[in-house]
C-alpha positions in Angstrom: 103.0 99.3 93.6 102.0 98.6 96.8 104.9 98.3 98.3 106.3 101.5 97.4 103.2 102.7 99.6 103.8 101.3 102.5 106.6 104.0 102.7 104.0 106.6 103.2 102.0 105.5 106.2 99.5 108.6 106.2 96.1 108.5 106.6 95.5 108.9 103.0 97.6 106.1 101.7 96.4 103.8 104.0 92.8 104.9 102.6 94.3 104.1 99.0 94.9 101.3 100.2 91.9 100.0 101.9 90.0 101.6 98.4 92.1 99.3 95.8 91.8 96.2 97.9 87.9 96.8 97.6 88.3 97.1 94.0 90.9 94.5 93.4 90.1 91.3 95.9 93.6 89.5 93.8 95.1 92.4 96.4 93.7 91.7 99.5 96.6 89.7 100.7 99.4 92.4 99.3 97.4 95.2 100.7 97.0 93.6 104.5 100.6 92.8 104.7 101.4 96.5 103.6 99.0 97.5 106.3 100.4 95.3 109.4 104.1 97.0 108.3 102.9 100.2 108.2 102.9 99.9 112.7 99.7 102.8 112.0 96.3 101.9 114.5 94.3 102.9 111.4 96.5 100.5 108.6 96.2 97.1 112.0 92.4 98.0 112.0 91.5 98.6 108.5 93.9 94.9 108.1 92.1 93.2 110.6 88.5 94.4 108.2 89.4 93.3 105.2 90.9 90.0 106.7 87.2 89.6 108.4 85.8 90.4 105.1 87.9 87.7 103.3 87.5 85.1 105.6 84.0 85.2 106.6 82.4 87.2 104.1 81.4 90.1 106.2 
């Protein structure tokens, strides 16, 4: 389902993916990959933020 959402690169989808990653830490890696593939500046910023949170705990 996460990969299917990547086909809809709008603001609502990006926010939804971010919330899914926060609520379900097991999905963070997949969400980051999908956000990177979206080719959206906002999605890229969110992917970087999620990476920081995962790898540094901040």
